[in-house]
SESELO-86804 format. One record per residue: residue in one letter; y, x, z of N, C-alpha, C, O in turn. Coordinates in Angstrom, 3 decimals. Layout:
N
residuo, nv, nu, nw, cav, cau, caw, cv, cu, cw, ov, ou, ow
A, Y, X, Z, Y, X, Z, Y, X, Z, Y, X, Z
...
//
This chain:
152
residuo, nv, nu, nw, cav, cau, caw, cv, cu, cw, ov, ou, ow
M, 133.845, 196.377, -5.713, 135.083, 195.673, -5.056, 136.280, 195.433, -6.027, 136.930, 196.299, -6.611
E, 136.418, 194.250, -6.074, 137.839, 193.976, -6.924, 139.432, 193.695, -6.692, 139.760, 193.239, -5.596
N, 140.516, 193.968, -7.755, 141.568, 193.520, -7.323, 141.554, 194.633, -6.155, 141.593, 194.506, -4.931
R, 141.493, 195.632, -6.881, 141.752, 197.079, -5.653, 142.410, 197.617, -5.982, 142.243, 198.163, -7.073
I, 144.306, 197.921, -4.793, 145.486, 197.869, -5.397, 146.174, 199.360, -4.112, 146.215, 199.369, -2.882
K, 146.516, 200.203, -4.933, 146.688, 201.242, -3.951, 148.125, 201.291, -3.841, 148.810, 202.094, -4.474
V, 148.617, 200.370, -2.980, 150.043, 200.096, -2.486, 151.189, 200.949, -1.687, 152.357, 200.612, -1.494
S, 150.377, 202.419, -1.184, 151.538, 203.686, -0.972, 150.258, 204.089, -0.996, 149.206, 203.482, -1.194
D, 150.642, 205.760, -0.649, 149.182, 207.061, -0.548, 149.095, 206.274, 0.802, 148.237, 205.574, 0.264
E, 149.179, 205.794, 1.932, 148.501, 205.800, 3.279, 148.056, 204.155, 3.008, 147.853, 203.605, 4.091
I, 147.841, 203.177, 1.758, 147.545, 202.011, 2.195, 147.100, 201.075, 0.855, 147.811, 200.247, 0.286
T, 145.670, 201.467, 0.513, 145.066, 200.291, -0.626, 144.528, 199.450, -0.234, 144.318, 199.388, 0.977
T, 144.115, 198.522, -1.043, 143.641, 197.047, -0.741, 142.429, 196.832, -1.715, 142.057, 197.417, -2.732
A, 141.818, 195.424, -0.773, 140.854, 195.534, -2.157, 140.184, 193.816, -1.875, 140.524, 193.033, -0.987
G, 139.302, 193.643, -2.803, 138.127, 192.417, -2.217, 136.848, 193.232, -1.798, 136.662, 194.444, -1.909
Q, 135.900, 192.139, -1.219, 135.321, 192.851, -0.330, 134.408, 194.004, -0.719, 133.908, 193.870, -1.836
P, 133.937, 195.571, 0.227, 133.505, 196.124, -0.866, 132.019, 195.766, -0.233, 131.642, 194.952, 0.610
S, 131.012, 197.282, -1.460, 129.366, 196.868, -1.542, 129.463, 197.876, -0.216, 130.487, 198.308, 0.314
E, 128.235, 198.084, 0.108, 127.878, 198.628, 1.345, 127.916, 200.232, 0.332, 128.911, 200.957, 0.356
E, 127.065, 200.460, -0.236, 127.391, 201.423, -1.056, 129.136, 201.807, -1.696, 129.195, 202.670, -2.572
E, 130.628, 201.064, -1.168, 131.633, 201.206, -1.731, 132.027, 201.740, -0.393, 132.912, 202.595, -0.357
I, 131.487, 201.344, 0.666, 131.999, 201.320, 1.969, 131.615, 203.125, 2.532, 132.261, 203.724, 3.392
K, 130.336, 203.722, 1.714, 129.444, 204.555, 1.840, 130.589, 206.203, 1.227, 130.611, 207.404, 1.495
K, 131.332, 205.289, 0.353, 132.829, 206.800, -0.715, 133.764, 206.825, -0.279, 134.657, 207.646, -0.485
L, 133.765, 205.384, 0.846, 135.309, 205.927, 1.204, 135.390, 206.813, 1.626, 135.913, 207.549, 0.789
P, 135.110, 207.569, 2.899, 135.409, 209.180, 3.014, 135.502, 210.101, 2.250, 135.777, 211.233, 2.649
Q, 135.222, 209.719, 0.575, 134.769, 211.036, 0.634, 136.126, 210.673, -0.673, 136.524, 211.616, -1.355
E, 136.621, 209.486, -0.850, 138.657, 209.198, -1.708, 138.910, 210.001, -0.484, 138.656, 211.116, -0.940
G, 139.162, 210.157, 0.477, 139.916, 210.531, 2.017, 140.381, 209.454, 2.770, 141.420, 209.694, 3.385
F, 139.847, 208.182, 2.920, 140.092, 207.445, 3.860, 139.572, 207.497, 5.199, 138.389, 207.613, 5.517
K, 140.792, 207.380, 6.116, 140.257, 207.327, 7.301, 140.313, 206.171, 8.552, 140.464, 206.309, 9.766
S, 140.200, 205.457, 8.045, 140.448, 203.679, 8.707, 139.908, 202.800, 7.821, 140.089, 203.003, 6.620
V, 139.448, 202.116, 8.089, 139.130, 200.330, 7.850, 139.511, 199.094, 8.437, 139.268, 198.696, 9.576
V, 140.299, 198.394, 7.287, 140.525, 197.136, 8.261, 139.869, 196.223, 7.666, 139.817, 196.233, 6.436
N, 139.189, 195.179, 8.455, 138.500, 193.745, 7.183, 139.286, 192.752, 7.938, 139.490, 192.499, 9.126
L, 139.651, 192.281, 6.780, 140.022, 191.375, 7.445, 139.745, 189.257, 7.198, 140.366, 188.197, 7.123
C, 138.004, 190.003, 7.169, 136.573, 188.816, 7.057, 136.365, 188.190, 8.303, 136.138, 188.944, 9.249
S, 136.394, 186.913, 8.521, 135.376, 186.522, 9.545, 134.042, 186.508, 9.420, 133.459, 186.896, 8.407
S, 133.526, 186.093, 10.367, 132.174, 186.828, 9.915, 131.182, 184.893, 9.108, 131.143, 183.697, 9.398
G, 130.657, 185.778, 8.131, 129.638, 184.588, 7.643, 130.652, 183.837, 6.745, 130.826, 182.618, 6.765
E, 131.512, 185.021, 5.692, 131.740, 184.404, 4.322, 131.059, 184.275, 3.714, 129.871, 184.438, 3.995
E, 131.336, 184.049, 2.993, 130.585, 184.448, 1.505, 130.908, 185.042, 0.702, 132.018, 185.003, 0.171
G, 129.338, 186.239, 0.231, 129.803, 187.248, -0.236, 129.398, 188.510, 0.331, 129.394, 189.585, -0.268
Q, 129.066, 188.314, 1.492, 129.171, 189.463, 2.505, 128.639, 190.373, 2.672, 128.165, 190.146, 3.785
P, 128.195, 191.682, 2.305, 127.314, 192.256, 2.146, 126.531, 192.476, 3.521, 125.308, 192.415, 3.655
L, 127.570, 192.770, 4.618, 127.392, 192.839, 5.771, 128.118, 192.621, 7.124, 128.865, 193.580, 7.321
S, 128.162, 191.915, 7.905, 128.742, 191.301, 9.056, 129.607, 191.592, 9.172, 129.544, 192.492, 8.334
P, 131.466, 191.716, 9.870, 131.466, 192.306, 10.506, 131.525, 193.484, 11.433, 132.273, 194.462, 11.433
E, 130.479, 193.113, 12.270, 129.755, 193.610, 13.760, 129.266, 195.056, 13.102, 129.518, 196.177, 13.543
K, 128.438, 194.685, 11.832, 127.648, 195.380, 11.351, 128.176, 196.692, 10.359, 127.653, 197.803, 10.446
E, 129.349, 196.363, 9.361, 130.413, 197.537, 8.675, 131.392, 198.134, 9.621, 131.975, 199.194, 9.393
G, 131.527, 197.520, 10.534, 132.717, 198.017, 11.927, 131.144, 199.204, 12.538, 131.494, 200.257, 13.070
N, 129.689, 198.964, 12.425, 129.056, 200.955, 12.760, 129.272, 201.664, 12.444, 129.607, 202.763, 12.887
L, 128.970, 200.670, 10.327, 128.707, 201.736, 9.579, 130.037, 202.811, 9.640, 130.058, 204.011, 9.912
V, 131.289, 201.739, 9.220, 132.975, 202.750, 9.066, 132.730, 204.141, 10.404, 132.994, 205.275, 10.004
R, 132.228, 203.994, 11.963, 132.246, 204.535, 12.474, 131.781, 205.668, 12.252, 132.286, 206.753, 11.961
E, 130.153, 205.089, 12.520, 129.190, 206.182, 11.371, 129.333, 207.177, 10.584, 128.708, 208.231, 10.470
L, 130.617, 206.548, 9.809, 130.969, 207.623, 8.763, 131.814, 208.450, 8.779, 131.860, 209.278, 7.869
G, 132.890, 208.466, 10.001, 133.351, 208.762, 10.581, 134.849, 208.404, 10.384, 135.766, 209.225, 10.407
M, 134.989, 206.885, 10.159, 136.355, 206.288, 10.484, 136.843, 205.759, 11.205, 136.663, 206.378, 12.254
K, 137.436, 204.889, 11.384, 138.616, 204.066, 12.351, 138.073, 202.454, 11.964, 138.450, 202.443, 10.792
Y, 137.736, 201.730, 12.077, 137.093, 200.747, 12.533, 138.469, 199.078, 13.108, 138.961, 198.939, 14.228
L, 138.658, 198.291, 12.071, 139.379, 197.445, 12.675, 139.051, 196.219, 12.352, 138.946, 196.018, 11.142
N, 138.885, 195.465, 12.954, 138.524, 193.307, 12.414, 139.141, 192.495, 12.760, 138.821, 191.894, 13.786
I, 140.158, 192.189, 12.114, 141.518, 190.400, 12.081, 140.529, 189.887, 11.548, 140.364, 190.298, 10.399
P, 139.496, 188.865, 12.029, 139.001, 187.760, 11.114, 140.144, 186.797, 11.276, 140.615, 186.312, 12.305
I, 140.563, 186.593, 9.696, 141.317, 185.481, 8.603, 140.488, 184.820, 8.740, 139.299, 185.124, 8.653
S, 141.122, 183.364, 9.077, 139.798, 182.178, 8.507, 140.634, 181.635, 6.895, 141.709, 181.052, 7.037
T, 140.147, 181.832, 5.555, 141.077, 180.962, 5.147, 140.889, 178.677, 5.487, 141.800, 177.853, 5.399
K, 140.141, 178.548, 5.664, 139.731, 177.690, 5.587, 141.420, 176.815, 6.956, 142.244, 175.934, 6.715
E, 141.143, 177.808, 8.436, 142.383, 177.277, 9.252, 143.724, 177.556, 9.069, 144.565, 176.793, 9.545
G, 144.215, 179.062, 8.120, 145.212, 178.971, 7.653, 145.708, 180.357, 8.639, 144.877, 180.686, 9.486
I, 146.950, 181.151, 8.583, 147.073, 182.706, 9.298, 147.855, 181.906, 9.905, 148.277, 180.838, 9.461
E, 148.092, 182.407, 10.994, 148.653, 182.015, 12.681, 149.995, 184.097, 12.179, 149.622, 185.257, 12.002
P, 151.070, 183.606, 12.168, 152.177, 184.586, 12.510, 151.194, 185.492, 13.615, 150.490, 186.445, 13.283
E, 151.283, 185.150, 14.479, 150.629, 186.259, 15.772, 149.715, 186.943, 14.971, 150.283, 188.029, 14.851
Q, 148.512, 187.035, 14.248, 147.253, 187.187, 13.032, 148.087, 188.559, 12.402, 147.583, 189.661, 12.186
V, 149.701, 188.096, 12.146, 150.043, 189.039, 11.374, 150.836, 190.497, 12.193, 150.988, 191.707, 12.025
D, 151.173, 189.422, 13.130, 152.434, 190.570, 14.293, 150.790, 191.491, 14.592, 150.802, 192.611, 14.082
R, 149.915, 191.246, 15.081, 148.531, 191.917, 15.419, 148.218, 192.840, 13.870, 148.615, 194.004, 13.865
F, 147.720, 192.459, 12.967, 147.547, 193.827, 11.887, 149.150, 194.697, 11.940, 149.229, 195.891, 11.653
R, 149.811, 194.237, 12.168, 151.038, 195.131, 12.360, 151.296, 196.329, 13.033, 151.452, 197.510, 12.723
R, 151.291, 195.431, 14.392, 151.414, 196.396, 15.954, 149.955, 197.837, 15.434, 150.052, 199.056, 15.578
E, 148.558, 196.895, 14.744, 147.274, 197.725, 15.016, 147.516, 198.739, 13.163, 146.754, 199.531, 12.610
I, 148.270, 198.444, 12.925, 147.504, 199.781, 11.878, 148.338, 200.656, 12.488, 147.862, 201.786, 12.380
E, 149.439, 200.654, 13.123, 150.213, 201.942, 13.106, 149.566, 202.941, 14.119, 150.009, 204.055, 14.396
F, 148.475, 202.371, 14.609, 147.659, 203.468, 14.700, 146.066, 204.077, 14.025, 145.172, 204.922, 14.054
L, 146.389, 203.369, 13.689, 145.560, 204.464, 12.624, 145.540, 205.123, 12.101, 146.580, 205.266, 11.458
P, 144.544, 206.038, 11.863, 144.753, 207.185, 10.735, 144.884, 206.921, 9.539, 144.123, 206.038, 9.141
A, 145.535, 207.333, 8.835, 145.799, 206.772, 7.024, 145.184, 208.378, 6.258, 145.021, 209.571, 6.516
P, 145.037, 207.481, 5.303, 144.977, 206.765, 4.272, 144.067, 205.318, 5.481, 143.128, 205.560, 6.240
V, 144.538, 204.339, 5.341, 143.799, 202.918, 6.010, 143.559, 202.179, 4.218, 144.414, 201.936, 3.366
F, 141.711, 201.957, 4.169, 142.072, 200.518, 3.427, 141.133, 199.480, 4.026, 140.176, 199.443, 4.800
V, 142.225, 198.268, 2.946, 142.154, 197.014, 3.643, 141.477, 195.766, 3.501, 142.433, 194.992, 3.448
H, 140.687, 195.232, 3.428, 139.940, 194.912, 2.393, 139.693, 193.292, 3.231, 140.003, 193.019, 4.390
C, 139.020, 192.369, 2.173, 139.058, 190.827, 2.510, 138.120, 190.239, 1.606, 137.349, 191.077, 1.139
S, 137.896, 188.812, 1.121, 137.200, 188.506, 0.067, 137.209, 189.143, -1.407, 136.342, 189.686, -2.091
K, 138.414, 188.874, -1.576, 139.510, 188.861, -2.708, 140.350, 189.886, -3.090, 140.728, 190.429, -4.128
G, 140.536, 189.976, -1.741, 141.742, 191.149, -1.748, 143.235, 190.431, -1.285, 144.127, 191.099, -0.762
K, 143.338, 189.197, -1.520, 144.724, 188.228, -1.509, 144.942, 188.282, -0.005, 146.122, 188.445, 0.308
R, 143.932, 188.168, 1.162, 144.646, 188.445, 2.606, 145.366, 189.369, 2.536, 146.545, 189.448, 2.882
A, 144.323, 190.566, 1.825, 144.663, 191.827, 2.421, 146.314, 192.803, 2.034, 147.121, 193.578, 2.548
G, 145.899, 191.771, 0.275, 147.560, 192.346, 0.027, 148.385, 191.268, 0.452, 149.486, 191.368, -0.091
A, 148.337, 190.665, 0.907, 149.563, 189.744, 1.761, 149.756, 190.233, 2.965, 150.954, 190.418, 3.177
F, 149.069, 190.518, 3.843, 149.584, 191.317, 4.835, 149.898, 192.819, 5.092, 150.429, 193.464, 5.997
T, 149.245, 193.122, 3.707, 149.756, 194.609, 4.045, 151.377, 194.813, 3.106, 152.058, 195.836, 3.029
M, 151.650, 193.391, 2.454, 152.819, 193.745, 1.858, 154.002, 193.253, 2.619, 155.132, 193.726, 2.492
M, 153.494, 191.719, 3.873, 154.083, 191.466, 5.367, 154.870, 193.131, 5.353, 155.825, 193.571, 4.713
C, 154.096, 193.653, 6.221, 154.141, 194.935, 6.939, 154.872, 195.852, 6.078, 155.501, 196.626, 6.799
M, 155.106, 196.161, 4.529, 155.652, 197.141, 4.199, 156.783, 196.455, 4.035, 157.683, 197.148, 4.508
A, 157.213, 195.447, 3.608, 158.235, 195.093, 3.658, 159.351, 194.826, 4.254, 160.529, 194.871, 3.897
I, 158.638, 194.444, 5.543, 159.758, 194.182, 7.300, 159.804, 195.226, 7.669, 160.794, 195.548, 8.327
K, 158.525, 196.420, 7.347, 159.212, 197.996, 7.882, 160.416, 198.245, 6.671, 161.156, 199.084, 7.185
E, 160.999, 197.888, 5.210, 161.460, 198.358, 4.114, 162.485, 197.563, 4.638, 163.578, 198.095, 4.440
G, 162.562, 196.426, 5.267, 163.683, 195.650, 5.617, 164.072, 194.558, 3.954, 165.244, 194.234, 3.763
M, 163.302, 194.251, 3.235, 163.272, 193.095, 2.432, 163.142, 192.178, 2.565, 162.768, 191.811, 3.679
T, 163.389, 191.107, 1.409, 163.622, 189.947, 1.573, 162.445, 189.710, 1.353, 161.578, 190.521, 1.024
G, 162.275, 187.831, 1.634, 160.300, 187.725, 1.404, 161.020, 187.218, -0.071, 160.767, 188.157, -0.825
E, 161.640, 186.398, -0.701, 161.965, 186.876, -2.501, 161.674, 188.393, -2.821, 160.623, 188.591, -3.431
E, 162.450, 189.508, -2.502, 162.323, 190.761, -3.111, 160.749, 191.458, -2.821, 160.198, 192.221, -3.614
A, 160.177, 191.016, -1.514, 158.630, 191.287, -1.336, 157.380, 190.978, -1.581, 156.314, 191.476, -1.218
I, 157.726, 189.868, -2.412, 157.040, 188.600, -3.665, 157.736, 189.987, -5.044, 157.210, 190.939, -5.621
Q, 158.795, 189.514, -5.052, 159.202, 190.634, -6.340, 157.898, 191.898, -6.755, 157.083, 192.043, -7.666
K, 158.318, 192.715, -5.384, 157.830, 193.880, -5.204, 155.769, 193.598, -5.497, 154.944, 194.283, -6.101
A, 155.683, 192.674, -4.952, 153.844, 192.347, -4.748, 153.178, 191.987, -5.922, 152.006, 192.174, -6.248
M, 154.464, 191.229, -6.739, 153.610, 190.778, -8.035, 153.895, 192.174, -8.927, 153.126, 192.261, -9.884
S, 155.026, 193.486, -8.777, 154.751, 194.803, -9.505, 154.309, 196.260, -9.291, 154.672, 197.404, -9.563
L, 152.874, 195.291, -8.362, 151.659, 196.370, -7.650, 151.055, 195.440, -8.087, 150.630, 194.936, -7.048
G, 150.430, 194.367, -9.500, 149.153, 193.913, -9.258, 149.299, 192.788, -8.624, 149.428, 191.982, -9.546
F, 149.375, 192.106, -7.472, 148.945, 190.583, -7.100, 149.491, 189.851, -7.101, 150.677, 189.602, -6.885
A, 148.431, 189.241, -7.429, 148.814, 187.229, -7.864, 149.844, 186.998, -7.679, 150.905, 187.130, -8.289
C, 149.426, 186.493, -6.460, 150.578, 185.694, -5.574, 150.259, 184.339, -6.154, 151.190, 183.618, -6.512
D, 149.151, 183.990, -6.257, 149.192, 182.734, -7.218, 148.348, 181.602, -5.907, 147.597, 180.744, -6.370
V, 148.500, 181.657, -4.511, 147.929, 180.701, -3.215, 149.580, 179.636, -2.927, 150.487, 179.815, -2.114
P, 149.494, 179.137, -3.418, 150.553, 178.443, -2.965, 151.314, 178.319, -1.453, 152.506, 178.376, -1.148
Q, 150.067, 178.120, -0.631, 150.902, 177.890, 1.033, 150.543, 179.373, 1.424, 151.259, 179.779, 2.340
L, 149.548, 180.355, 0.933, 150.069, 181.692, 1.229, 151.691, 182.341, 1.351, 152.355, 182.796, 2.283
K, 151.971, 182.081, -0.365, 153.636, 182.340, -1.026, 154.051, 182.244, 0.343, 154.433, 183.042, 1.200
D, 153.819, 180.808, 0.258, 155.040, 180.264, 1.552, 155.163, 180.790, 2.458, 156.257, 181.349, 2.371
F, 154.720, 181.010, 3.375, 153.696, 181.659, 4.849, 154.892, 183.621, 4.305, 155.928, 184.136, 4.723
F, 153.995, 183.923, 3.382, 154.174, 185.532, 3.300, 156.287, 185.488, 3.270, 157.027, 186.095, 4.044
K, 156.666, 184.642, 2.207, 158.314, 184.591, 2.519, 158.548, 183.891, 3.559, 159.358, 184.472, 4.282
K, 158.248, 183.016, 3.923, 158.711, 182.343, 5.924, 158.581, 183.278, 6.488, 159.727, 183.424, 6.911
Y, 157.579, 184.764, 7.155, 157.692, 185.319, 7.796, 158.141, 186.269, 7.691, 158.721, 186.668, 8.701
I, 158.151, 186.801, 6.981, 159.251, 187.924, 6.237, 160.291, 187.592, 6.386, 160.888, 188.281, 7.214
D, 161.297, 186.185, 5.614, 162.607, 185.963, 6.458, 162.640, 186.271, 8.133, 163.403, 187.121, 8.594
Q, 161.980, 185.700, 8.741, 161.893, 185.147, 9.979, 161.711, 186.799, 11.045, 161.452, 186.895, 12.245
H, 161.902, 187.612, 10.285, 160.799, 189.200, 10.787, 161.797, 190.585, 10.239, 161.803, 191.805, 10.405
K, 162.386, 189.833, 9.696, 163.582, 191.024, 8.595, 164.146, 191.252, 9.905, 164.491, 190.474, 10.794
K, 164.164, 193.327, 9.742, 164.818, 193.698, 10.395, 166.732, 193.571, 9.651, 167.087, 193.446, 8.479
V, 167.483, 193.661, 10.792, 168.680, 193.361, 10.398, 169.390, 194.591, 10.428, 169.272, 195.272, 11.446
G, 170.175, 195.040, 9.408, 171.518, 196.156, 9.689, 170.455, 197.675, 9.733, 170.964, 198.781, 9.915
//
């Protein structure tokens, strides 16, 4: 899998794992998998449904929040991610096809928890190794964080 980044002890993000890589996740200590891919995306070894069945067979929790790269990200999708990831046992493995959506969603969640501004979150993401090179995703990222930033 490409673009694997350990964001914290609780969350690691990456691009699409193969079936064999998914099978190794419990051995690495992961307790949950979040898949941000929509069904039918290019390069999927398993559909989100089949991936969910495999993850559950391996004893982990599974969550699929399909985020279409063509339709763009909606604030409600990030709200759902932030709400639902709180109930998943950690450590959590979050992925999408290339790791960009997984990284953005994870960093938005972390930035709001930590009271960062959008610009501070971009700097933190880049320091962790995220590319931050998709202009519309970067703009959404900063705007979402600034609108949801905890005050005081």
